[in-house]
N, C-alpha and C positions, 0 to 999 in steps of 0.2 A: 406513133402518138403517145408515149408512155400514159400508165395507166396510175392511179392513187395505188394500186395495192403494189407497187412497187415502192412505197417507204416502210421500212420496217415498222418506223415509229408509230405513224398511222396505224400501221394495221395492227401493232401490239396494241394501244389504246383505244382504238373501237372494235380489235375482238374483244377487247376485256369487259366492253362496254357493253355489247354483242349479248358474250357467254351471261350476263346479268340479267338481260334481257332489259335495257335501259334505252340503247342506242338505238339510233336508225330511223327509228320511230315513224318519227316528225316527218324525216327524210321521204320517205318511202309514202306514208301517208300522200304527205305534201305532194308528189310528184301523179297521183293520182286526184286529186283534185279536195277542195274541202269541203266536203257532203258534213251532214250532221255528224253521220257516225265518227266521220276521220277531229272533227271539232271535237266532240265528248273525250275519245282516248286519248288528242294530244292535251287536253285540258286534267288529264289525269297523269300524265305521266311525264310532261314535260319538265314540273320539276323536280323529278328524281334523275331524268336526264342531267339539268342542270348543276345538280347537287353533287353527282357524282363527277361531272368534269369538273369543274370548279376543285373540288378535291385532287385530280390529275396533274392540276397545271399550278407546275411550278414557275412562281411569278417573275423569278430572277434567272430561270436558266435558261442559257442560251442555245438556240438550237446550230447544229453545225455548220459553217458558211461552206456549198457548194464550191469546187475551182472553175475558174474562169472557163475553163474547156469544155464546160456542160451545160453552157448557157445555151438554151434553145430558140433561133431569133423567130422563130415562125410559129412557135406551138401556141402562144398566148392566146387564143380566142380574142374577137371582140363582142362582147355580149353589151348591147345596150339598154334602157331602160326604155325611152322616148327618143332614141335619136342622140345625135350627138350635139350639146347646146354649143350653140357662139359664145366664146368666152374672149375680153381684150384681155391680155396679159399685163396690160400695160394699166387696168383701169381694176383688174382684179383683187376683192378684199379677202382675207378669211377673218369671222368676230368670232369672239373665245366667248362664250357667257355663260348664265346660270345660277347656281349655288357656288357660284365666287366669290373672293374678295377683291377679284380683279378684272372686270371685261375688259378686254381689249382688242381690237381689228391692229392685223398686218396686209401689207400689202406682198406682191412675187418676191420685190425686193429685198425686203427686209427677210422675210423668212431665208433664203438665198443665203443669207449673212451671216444666220446662226449658224452654230455647228453643227455637222453633219455628219451620218455614218452612210453607208453603203451595206449590200448585205445580195449573196445570191442566197440563195431559196428556191424553194417549189411550190408553187402556186397552185392549190389544189380544187379542183372546182367540184361543185357537188352533180355535174350533169355526168362527170368519168370519166375526164381527162384532167390531165397535169400538164405544167409547162416550169421550165425550168429559167428564171428570171432574176436578173440583176436589179434592186433598186437602189436608189442613191436619195437623201430627203433629210427631212430633223425626224429626229423622235418625239412622239408622241406627249412622251412623257415630260418631254423639255416645255413644250406648251402648256399643259397643263400645270406646273410647279409657276411657270407666271401667271398662272392663274390664281393660283392659292386656292384649294378650293377649302369650300369649306364645312368644320362639322357634319357628319352623316352623309355628301354627298357620293351614292354607290355606283352610279350609271352616267354614260356617254353618248350621247346624242349627235349624228352627223347629219345635214342637210347638205344634199346635191342640187346643182345647178338645174339640174332635170327633172328636180321633185321626187330624185328616190331620195328613202329615209332608211337609218339603221343607228341600233343601239347596240352599246356595248359592255361589259360590267367594266370598272374602274379599275380591277386587280391588271385584267387584261390589255387593257388600255396605256397599262404604266409598264407593260413588258419590254424590253430595253430593244426588241426588234418591232415594236410597234410602230411603223414609219406614219410620215406625213410626209410622200414622195413628189417628186420634182422631174426623176432624172431616171429612166428605165436602160440597162442595157448601156452606163455610160455615156448616155443623149440625151438631149431635152426629152422631153415627158412629151407625147403627142397627145392630141385632143382626144382619138379614139382612143386611146391607153386611160384618160381621165385628165390631161391636162388642162386647168396650171396645177391641180393641187389632188392625191386621190390619197387613199390608205390602204397598203401593204404590210404583211406578217405573217409569220410561218407558223402563228399558232389557231390562226382560225379559216374556214372555208371561206372559199372566194367569192361568194355574195354577200358574206361581212366587210367586203375591203371596198367600202364606198369610193366612185369616182365624183370627178367635177367638186370637192369638196369646198361650201362657201362660209359653214357655220358649225361651230362644234359647239355642246349646251353641256354642262354637267348638271345632275340631277338625283334627289334624296331618295327618287319612285320610278319607276318606269310607267309610263304614261302606258293605255291601252292601247295607241298604236305602237309598236316597238318596232316594226324594220318593213319593209315593201313587201321580202317573200315570206317573213313570219308569220304576219299577217293573215296571210293564205296558206298554212299550214307547217310551216317550214321549224327545223327547230330554233331557239334562239338562241345558243352559248355555241352551240356548232364551235367547240374545239378540235383541235388535233393534236 
């Protein structure tokens, strides 16, 4: 199974941050538990991590698509938060709300009728494995554009059917390859992989890519609960 280290882009970006002493600290401490010491260190370094990684992010630069022949059908491991929730695709609704001019809900058929795109990218997990996957779905920025964010909106929260929660910066959410997907490797997304709808993007680590998303909320500030793993000590920005 391939390691994230095979990605030159990942290596260069992460290596630069490591040489600066500003990256990976939150991930290492998070993997060792959330002691008082690690919480204190994270509180000092997390703003620095975020600031540097935001500078490295090109909000419009596309990550090159890998060839279809590179897809690894069995490599994407199934990680679940509290097991796979049972969701009826026929009654599923996605809610988009918060600091927006227009809140709305869409069912799966309406989402699938929107202009879609696909990409073949490397999904990188903080646990040390990676998988090349083809994802297909709706660019998140199209949904955000429909909602019309209010001035000052800077963050996007994702609520999942299993209770998982996550937050992103708005700039990363607007990246052209940040998708709300309902297809994997040219087939309908399976429940185990996040159906009816999940996040997928080549610019974030895997734990940022929520499955079973039911609600997207735009906010002007980060709430105290920033994300399930982040609240246990993992890095918040988690960019690649």
